[in-house]
C-alpha beads as a LAMMPS data file, in Angstrom:
LAMMPS data file: protein, C-alpha beads

326 atoms
325 bonds

1 atom types
1 bond types

-500.0 500.0 xlo xhi
-500.0 500.0 ylo yhi
-500.0 500.0 zlo zhi

Masses

1 110.0

Atoms # bond

1 1 1 -134.101 -389.043 131.315
2 1 1 -131.093 -390.420 133.214
3 1 1 -129.216 -393.671 132.723
4 1 1 -130.671 -394.977 135.992
5 1 1 -134.196 -394.458 134.696
6 1 1 -133.275 -396.154 131.411
7 1 1 -131.904 -399.195 133.230
8 1 1 -135.025 -399.519 135.398
9 1 1 -137.193 -399.318 132.273
10 1 1 -135.098 -401.961 130.507
11 1 1 -135.267 -404.331 133.466
12 1 1 -139.058 -403.881 133.579
13 1 1 -139.362 -404.678 129.852
14 1 1 -137.133 -407.751 130.114
15 1 1 -139.022 -409.087 133.120
16 1 1 -142.333 -408.563 131.320
17 1 1 -140.873 -410.580 128.430
18 1 1 -139.914 -413.422 130.773
19 1 1 -136.151 -412.864 130.937
20 1 1 -133.952 -413.673 133.915
21 1 1 -131.946 -410.491 134.526
22 1 1 -128.638 -410.155 136.368
23 1 1 -127.851 -407.545 138.955
24 1 1 -126.733 -404.264 137.492
25 1 1 -122.984 -404.029 136.851
26 1 1 -122.176 -400.976 138.925
27 1 1 -118.406 -401.507 139.068
28 1 1 -116.177 -399.425 136.805
29 1 1 -115.002 -399.938 134.169
30 1 1 -117.822 -401.993 132.686
31 1 1 -118.259 -403.329 129.188
32 1 1 -121.932 -404.181 129.857
33 1 1 -124.593 -403.153 132.366
34 1 1 -126.943 -406.140 132.399
35 1 1 -127.008 -409.758 131.315
36 1 1 -130.361 -411.370 130.540
37 1 1 -131.475 -414.829 129.485
38 1 1 -134.657 -416.411 128.230
39 1 1 -134.290 -420.030 127.166
40 1 1 -131.380 -420.207 124.735
41 1 1 -131.270 -416.434 124.231
42 1 1 -128.481 -414.703 126.182
43 1 1 -128.020 -410.948 125.765
44 1 1 -125.479 -408.501 127.161
45 1 1 -126.859 -404.984 127.375
46 1 1 -124.876 -401.762 127.376
47 1 1 -126.936 -398.736 128.430
48 1 1 -125.947 -395.221 127.378
49 1 1 -128.200 -392.179 127.270
50 1 1 -126.347 -391.114 124.089
51 1 1 -125.375 -394.163 122.031
52 1 1 -122.485 -392.242 120.480
53 1 1 -120.754 -392.597 123.842
54 1 1 -119.888 -396.228 123.043
55 1 1 -116.176 -396.508 122.262
56 1 1 -114.490 -399.111 120.101
57 1 1 -112.623 -400.825 122.947
58 1 1 -115.779 -401.361 124.997
59 1 1 -117.676 -402.573 121.939
60 1 1 -114.899 -405.020 121.083
61 1 1 -114.914 -406.568 124.551
62 1 1 -118.693 -406.663 124.674
63 1 1 -118.814 -408.540 121.365
64 1 1 -116.064 -410.938 122.449
65 1 1 -117.867 -411.751 125.710
66 1 1 -121.146 -412.318 123.885
67 1 1 -119.565 -414.641 121.334
68 1 1 -117.505 -416.530 123.912
69 1 1 -120.567 -417.218 126.064
70 1 1 -122.912 -417.953 123.168
71 1 1 -124.903 -414.746 123.395
72 1 1 -125.464 -411.461 121.637
73 1 1 -124.839 -407.801 122.454
74 1 1 -127.355 -404.961 122.331
75 1 1 -126.963 -401.240 123.023
76 1 1 -129.899 -399.356 124.560
77 1 1 -130.059 -395.567 124.531
78 1 1 -132.267 -392.515 124.210
79 1 1 -130.507 -390.237 121.737
80 1 1 -127.816 -389.919 119.088
81 1 1 -126.012 -386.659 118.438
82 1 1 -128.681 -383.978 118.870
83 1 1 -131.805 -386.055 118.285
84 1 1 -133.771 -388.743 120.090
85 1 1 -133.689 -392.320 118.863
86 1 1 -136.804 -393.079 116.848
87 1 1 -139.170 -395.940 117.608
88 1 1 -138.913 -399.059 115.438
89 1 1 -135.494 -397.993 114.152
90 1 1 -132.262 -399.973 114.557
91 1 1 -129.029 -398.005 114.758
92 1 1 -125.610 -399.673 114.584
93 1 1 -122.557 -398.766 116.635
94 1 1 -119.400 -400.822 116.021
95 1 1 -121.569 -403.657 114.651
96 1 1 -123.774 -403.714 117.762
97 1 1 -127.481 -402.986 117.222
98 1 1 -128.753 -399.989 119.188
99 1 1 -132.423 -399.259 119.925
100 1 1 -134.538 -397.258 122.350
101 1 1 -136.615 -398.775 125.159
102 1 1 -139.865 -398.594 123.188
103 1 1 -138.343 -400.611 120.342
104 1 1 -137.070 -403.141 122.880
105 1 1 -140.574 -403.401 124.341
106 1 1 -142.190 -403.834 120.923
107 1 1 -139.651 -406.505 119.958
108 1 1 -139.751 -408.673 123.076
109 1 1 -143.159 -408.005 124.659
110 1 1 -145.399 -407.218 121.701
111 1 1 -143.477 -409.434 119.251
112 1 1 -143.345 -406.566 116.756
113 1 1 -139.857 -406.303 115.230
114 1 1 -138.485 -403.006 113.877
115 1 1 -138.605 -402.287 110.148
116 1 1 -136.196 -399.397 109.714
117 1 1 -132.422 -399.139 109.974
118 1 1 -130.444 -395.945 110.365
119 1 1 -127.450 -395.367 108.125
120 1 1 -125.416 -392.395 106.927
121 1 1 -127.802 -390.255 104.935
122 1 1 -131.043 -391.237 106.618
123 1 1 -133.420 -394.073 107.431
124 1 1 -133.708 -397.138 105.219
125 1 1 -135.871 -400.202 104.811
126 1 1 -134.885 -403.627 103.537
127 1 1 -137.148 -404.746 100.701
128 1 1 -138.327 -408.295 100.094
129 1 1 -136.962 -408.604 96.576
130 1 1 -138.934 -411.704 95.633
131 1 1 -142.225 -410.082 96.616
132 1 1 -141.294 -406.935 94.699
133 1 1 -140.415 -408.845 91.557
134 1 1 -143.567 -410.954 91.697
135 1 1 -145.778 -407.887 92.256
136 1 1 -144.106 -405.968 89.409
137 1 1 -144.646 -408.858 87.004
138 1 1 -148.218 -409.351 88.191
139 1 1 -148.989 -405.749 87.318
140 1 1 -147.131 -406.122 83.998
141 1 1 -144.710 -403.314 84.789
142 1 1 -141.248 -403.397 83.297
143 1 1 -138.135 -402.439 85.240
144 1 1 -137.943 -399.281 83.187
145 1 1 -141.571 -398.294 83.748
146 1 1 -141.329 -398.796 87.506
147 1 1 -138.035 -396.921 87.611
148 1 1 -139.622 -393.989 85.767
149 1 1 -142.537 -393.886 88.206
150 1 1 -140.101 -393.651 91.117
151 1 1 -137.554 -391.408 89.482
152 1 1 -134.708 -393.898 89.897
153 1 1 -132.630 -396.036 87.516
154 1 1 -133.525 -399.482 86.184
155 1 1 -130.403 -400.752 87.918
156 1 1 -131.723 -399.523 91.266
157 1 1 -134.993 -401.449 90.824
158 1 1 -132.984 -404.505 89.809
159 1 1 -130.888 -404.217 92.987
160 1 1 -134.033 -403.944 95.088
161 1 1 -135.296 -407.176 93.550
162 1 1 -131.956 -408.890 94.086
163 1 1 -131.970 -407.868 97.729
164 1 1 -128.714 -406.001 97.290
165 1 1 -129.860 -402.518 98.280
166 1 1 -132.038 -401.003 100.984
167 1 1 -134.440 -398.246 100.052
168 1 1 -135.457 -395.005 101.679
169 1 1 -138.760 -394.964 103.534
170 1 1 -140.294 -392.713 100.869
171 1 1 -139.348 -395.127 98.080
172 1 1 -140.774 -398.102 99.938
173 1 1 -144.045 -396.291 100.592
174 1 1 -144.312 -395.362 96.913
175 1 1 -143.596 -398.933 95.832
176 1 1 -146.157 -400.376 98.213
177 1 1 -148.789 -397.909 96.992
178 1 1 -148.033 -398.549 93.312
179 1 1 -147.980 -402.336 93.628
180 1 1 -150.495 -402.709 96.471
181 1 1 -148.253 -405.064 98.425
182 1 1 -146.251 -405.015 101.667
183 1 1 -142.541 -405.008 100.863
184 1 1 -140.701 -404.034 104.060
185 1 1 -138.711 -406.812 105.728
186 1 1 -138.605 -406.802 109.505
187 1 1 -135.289 -406.655 111.356
188 1 1 -134.342 -409.377 113.820
189 1 1 -132.217 -407.446 116.317
190 1 1 -130.462 -410.556 117.611
191 1 1 -129.669 -411.972 114.182
192 1 1 -128.485 -408.533 113.181
193 1 1 -125.689 -408.799 115.765
194 1 1 -124.916 -412.432 114.986
195 1 1 -124.481 -411.777 111.276
196 1 1 -122.156 -408.830 111.872
197 1 1 -120.189 -410.703 114.529
198 1 1 -119.712 -413.802 112.386
199 1 1 -117.937 -411.738 109.753
200 1 1 -115.204 -410.648 112.155
201 1 1 -115.088 -413.684 114.439
202 1 1 -111.779 -415.266 113.309
203 1 1 -109.808 -412.060 113.756
204 1 1 -111.425 -411.155 117.066
205 1 1 -110.937 -414.600 118.585
206 1 1 -107.286 -414.624 117.614
207 1 1 -106.805 -411.325 119.428
208 1 1 -108.937 -412.129 122.478
209 1 1 -107.573 -415.590 123.137
210 1 1 -103.887 -414.750 123.056
211 1 1 -101.753 -416.254 125.828
212 1 1 -102.627 -414.392 129.066
213 1 1 -99.747 -412.493 130.654
214 1 1 -101.318 -412.417 134.132
215 1 1 -99.600 -414.910 136.462
216 1 1 -102.742 -416.617 137.778
217 1 1 -104.424 -416.620 134.377
218 1 1 -101.234 -418.168 133.024
219 1 1 -101.540 -420.905 135.648
220 1 1 -105.114 -421.603 134.557
221 1 1 -103.957 -421.731 130.967
222 1 1 -101.233 -424.221 131.971
223 1 1 -103.846 -426.386 133.701
224 1 1 -105.604 -426.742 130.353
225 1 1 -108.137 -423.937 130.295
226 1 1 -108.681 -421.706 127.291
227 1 1 -108.515 -418.260 128.870
228 1 1 -110.007 -415.066 127.489
229 1 1 -108.903 -412.137 129.602
230 1 1 -111.071 -409.031 129.979
231 1 1 -110.329 -405.426 130.854
232 1 1 -113.779 -403.966 131.552
233 1 1 -115.905 -406.843 132.869
234 1 1 -116.618 -407.523 136.581
235 1 1 -114.437 -410.649 136.218
236 1 1 -110.790 -410.899 135.146
237 1 1 -111.318 -413.600 132.546
238 1 1 -113.481 -416.383 131.198
239 1 1 -111.791 -419.771 131.553
240 1 1 -113.140 -422.643 129.504
241 1 1 -112.368 -426.338 129.008
242 1 1 -114.360 -429.119 127.366
243 1 1 -116.871 -429.348 130.220
244 1 1 -116.849 -426.117 132.227
245 1 1 -116.958 -422.369 131.658
246 1 1 -115.759 -420.272 134.580
247 1 1 -116.232 -416.574 135.205
248 1 1 -112.848 -415.982 136.793
249 1 1 -111.867 -413.271 139.258
250 1 1 -108.364 -412.581 140.554
251 1 1 -107.728 -410.446 143.653
252 1 1 -106.714 -410.271 147.270
253 1 1 -109.447 -410.863 149.845
254 1 1 -111.190 -407.526 150.401
255 1 1 -114.573 -405.827 150.569
256 1 1 -114.192 -404.820 146.907
257 1 1 -113.540 -408.480 146.011
258 1 1 -116.667 -409.552 147.889
259 1 1 -118.712 -407.019 145.929
260 1 1 -117.311 -408.324 142.638
261 1 1 -117.850 -411.944 143.659
262 1 1 -121.482 -411.203 144.505
263 1 1 -121.998 -409.569 141.102
264 1 1 -120.221 -412.452 139.358
265 1 1 -122.611 -414.850 141.114
266 1 1 -125.595 -413.040 139.649
267 1 1 -124.085 -412.955 136.158
268 1 1 -123.101 -416.634 136.312
269 1 1 -126.717 -417.596 137.073
270 1 1 -127.838 -415.802 133.917
271 1 1 -124.987 -417.040 131.702
272 1 1 -125.271 -420.594 133.113
273 1 1 -121.576 -420.724 133.977
274 1 1 -119.635 -421.314 137.164
275 1 1 -118.046 -418.470 139.110
276 1 1 -114.653 -418.690 140.809
277 1 1 -112.335 -416.146 142.441
278 1 1 -108.632 -416.929 142.800
279 1 1 -107.306 -415.139 145.890
280 1 1 -103.749 -413.917 146.349
281 1 1 -103.333 -414.650 150.051
282 1 1 -105.678 -416.207 152.580
283 1 1 -109.432 -416.510 152.251
284 1 1 -111.805 -415.806 155.123
285 1 1 -114.651 -417.757 153.540
286 1 1 -114.860 -420.371 150.818
287 1 1 -117.782 -418.818 148.946
288 1 1 -119.559 -415.545 148.296
289 1 1 -123.099 -416.382 147.171
290 1 1 -122.390 -418.981 144.442
291 1 1 -118.853 -417.796 143.697
292 1 1 -116.233 -420.231 144.952
293 1 1 -113.080 -418.719 146.466
294 1 1 -109.758 -420.526 146.020
295 1 1 -106.362 -419.505 147.345
296 1 1 -103.511 -419.208 144.848
297 1 1 -101.517 -421.688 146.936
298 1 1 -104.309 -424.226 146.420
299 1 1 -104.197 -423.600 142.686
300 1 1 -100.422 -424.239 142.734
301 1 1 -101.044 -427.813 143.905
302 1 1 -103.432 -428.740 141.090
303 1 1 -102.294 -430.551 137.954
304 1 1 -105.256 -430.251 135.581
305 1 1 -108.729 -428.903 134.911
306 1 1 -110.316 -432.007 136.442
307 1 1 -108.769 -431.317 139.844
308 1 1 -109.901 -427.692 139.829
309 1 1 -113.389 -428.805 138.787
310 1 1 -113.442 -431.267 141.705
311 1 1 -112.384 -428.547 144.151
312 1 1 -115.085 -426.185 142.864
313 1 1 -117.728 -428.932 143.022
314 1 1 -116.644 -429.902 146.539
315 1 1 -117.078 -426.365 147.842
316 1 1 -120.272 -425.915 145.875
317 1 1 -121.828 -428.958 147.547
318 1 1 -120.372 -428.095 150.954
319 1 1 -122.072 -424.706 150.942
320 1 1 -125.275 -425.908 149.224
321 1 1 -124.773 -423.758 146.147
322 1 1 -127.261 -424.505 143.394
323 1 1 -125.714 -423.887 139.976
324 1 1 -127.863 -424.591 136.916
325 1 1 -125.597 -424.864 133.873
326 1 1 -127.787 -427.221 131.894

Bonds

1 1 1 2
2 1 2 3
3 1 3 4
4 1 4 5
5 1 5 6
6 1 6 7
7 1 7 8
8 1 8 9
9 1 9 10
10 1 10 11
11 1 11 12
12 1 12 13
13 1 13 14
14 1 14 15
15 1 15 16
16 1 16 17
17 1 17 18
18 1 18 19
19 1 19 20
20 1 20 21
21 1 21 22
22 1 22 23
23 1 23 24
24 1 24 25
25 1 25 26
26 1 26 27
27 1 27 28
28 1 28 29
29 1 29 30
30 1 30 31
31 1 31 32
32 1 32 33
33 1 33 34
34 1 34 35
35 1 35 36
36 1 36 37
37 1 37 38
38 1 38 39
39 1 39 40
40 1 40 41
41 1 41 42
42 1 42 43
43 1 43 44
44 1 44 45
45 1 45 46
46 1 46 47
47 1 47 48
48 1 48 49
49 1 49 50
50 1 50 51
51 1 51 52
52 1 52 53
53 1 53 54
54 1 54 55
55 1 55 56
56 1 56 57
57 1 57 58
58 1 58 59
59 1 59 60
60 1 60 61
61 1 61 62
62 1 62 63
63 1 63 64
64 1 64 65
65 1 65 66
66 1 66 67
67 1 67 68
68 1 68 69
69 1 69 70
70 1 70 71
71 1 71 72
72 1 72 73
73 1 73 74
74 1 74 75
75 1 75 76
76 1 76 77
77 1 77 78
78 1 78 79
79 1 79 80
80 1 80 81
81 1 81 82
82 1 82 83
83 1 83 84
84 1 84 85
85 1 85 86
86 1 86 87
87 1 87 88
88 1 88 89
89 1 89 90
90 1 90 91
91 1 91 92
92 1 92 93
93 1 93 94
94 1 94 95
95 1 95 96
96 1 96 97
97 1 97 98
98 1 98 99
99 1 99 100
100 1 100 101
101 1 101 102
102 1 102 103
103 1 103 104
104 1 104 105
105 1 105 106
106 1 106 107
107 1 107 108
108 1 108 109
109 1 109 110
110 1 110 111
111 1 111 112
112 1 112 113
113 1 113 114
114 1 114 115
115 1 115 116
116 1 116 117
117 1 117 118
118 1 118 119
119 1 119 120
120 1 120 121
121 1 121 122
122 1 122 123
123 1 123 124
124 1 124 125
125 1 125 126
126 1 126 127
127 1 127 128
128 1 128 129
129 1 129 130
130 1 130 131
131 1 131 132
132 1 132 133
133 1 133 134
134 1 134 135
135 1 135 136
136 1 136 137
137 1 137 138
138 1 138 139
139 1 139 140
140 1 140 141
141 1 141 142
142 1 142 143
143 1 143 144
144 1 144 145
145 1 145 146
146 1 146 147
147 1 147 148
148 1 148 149
149 1 149 150
150 1 150 151
151 1 151 152
152 1 152 153
153 1 153 154
154 1 154 155
155 1 155 156
156 1 156 157
157 1 157 158
158 1 158 159
159 1 159 160
160 1 160 161
161 1 161 162
162 1 162 163
163 1 163 164
164 1 164 165
165 1 165 166
166 1 166 167
167 1 167 168
168 1 168 169
169 1 169 170
170 1 170 171
171 1 171 172
172 1 172 173
173 1 173 174
174 1 174 175
175 1 175 176
176 1 176 177
177 1 177 178
178 1 178 179
179 1 179 180
180 1 180 181
181 1 181 182
182 1 182 183
183 1 183 184
184 1 184 185
185 1 185 186
186 1 186 187
187 1 187 188
188 1 188 189
189 1 189 190
190 1 190 191
191 1 191 192
192 1 192 193
193 1 193 194
194 1 194 195
195 1 195 196
196 1 196 197
197 1 197 198
198 1 198 199
199 1 199 200
200 1 200 201
201 1 201 202
202 1 202 203
203 1 203 204
204 1 204 205
205 1 205 206
206 1 206 207
207 1 207 208
208 1 208 209
209 1 209 210
210 1 210 211
211 1 211 212
212 1 212 213
213 1 213 214
214 1 214 215
215 1 215 216
216 1 216 217
217 1 217 218
218 1 218 219
219 1 219 220
220 1 220 221
221 1 221 222
222 1 222 223
223 1 223 224
224 1 224 225
225 1 225 226
226 1 226 227
227 1 227 228
228 1 228 229
229 1 229 230
230 1 230 231
231 1 231 232
232 1 232 233
233 1 233 234
234 1 234 235
235 1 235 236
236 1 236 237
237 1 237 238
238 1 238 239
239 1 239 240
240 1 240 241
241 1 241 242
242 1 242 243
243 1 243 244
244 1 244 245
245 1 245 246
246 1 246 247
247 1 247 248
248 1 248 249
249 1 249 250
250 1 250 251
251 1 251 252
252 1 252 253
253 1 253 254
254 1 254 255
255 1 255 256
256 1 256 257
257 1 257 258
258 1 258 259
259 1 259 260
260 1 260 261
261 1 261 262
262 1 262 263
263 1 263 264
264 1 264 265
265 1 265 266
266 1 266 267
267 1 267 268
268 1 268 269
269 1 269 270
270 1 270 271
271 1 271 272
272 1 272 273
273 1 273 274
274 1 274 275
275 1 275 276
276 1 276 277
277 1 277 278
278 1 278 279
279 1 279 280
280 1 280 281
281 1 281 282
282 1 282 283
283 1 283 284
284 1 284 285
285 1 285 286
286 1 286 287
287 1 287 288
288 1 288 289
289 1 289 290
290 1 290 291
291 1 291 292
292 1 292 293
293 1 293 294
294 1 294 295
295 1 295 296
296 1 296 297
297 1 297 298
298 1 298 299
299 1 299 300
300 1 300 301
301 1 301 302
302 1 302 303
303 1 303 304
304 1 304 305
305 1 305 306
306 1 306 307
307 1 307 308
308 1 308 309
309 1 309 310
310 1 310 311
311 1 311 312
312 1 312 313
313 1 313 314
314 1 314 315
315 1 315 316
316 1 316 317
317 1 317 318
318 1 318 319
319 1 319 320
320 1 320 321
321 1 321 322
322 1 322 323
323 1 323 324
324 1 324 325
325 1 325 326
């Protein structure tokens, strides 16, 4: 199976689940391959045949983009090391959940979340501690008696009941058979990312939102925008003020710029943002799809975010661009 096949399968699953899906990011380097939205759920997908190919830098930018735009990040693949990814199993790579296409289908189309997580040493299941404790007491089994049946310590059973330790699949199956109750807790892939990301958010935002050293991004920052620069996205930065979020490109006018602007237009529709390209030199058109093009000399004359917003809105209306950012 190739990456191209994987991406086509993912798009098919997302469309079946009712997601709006962006054009494929086919410009290198790229921190994500697809953006998809359904209602309030925004997801950035990275697709790798082998999920171990994800590097820390790409993961960091992917997570920063997802947080900054109010979304989540998911890695889709087919194998890890020398084995295929198993169905209904969530793998983690740099705090990003990774699953195969079948698990994605089950989660979004069939509404069947995964139950198993992969970790060093094997596959594990999160136990509903309250259900376990209630079932153990109902059957009048002590911690010690249950521990003896399973061949583990009393402390291990206690941790299961406290929700402080996941169990191997074999242990969970034994517990469910002994107590005649379902104990496995399902995994919410999206919450899985959000919980991990929230733990590192302060440090990551401090790094990502440092003063931009690019001249044009510095100008946007001076106008009053909060600017998060990128190194692997189709756009140069995300610029944000109290009312607008702009996918921001910086380039000379060229065929490569037009290709990026077209891709940015697709992504902006999914992320419900505006898309703008600041051009060093003269522009030959004022828009590419729904990306507004602005010359650097025009930017020089502006004194605040309101004036840039007015210029973008003016060109948006002039060229009948429909931007839904509600």
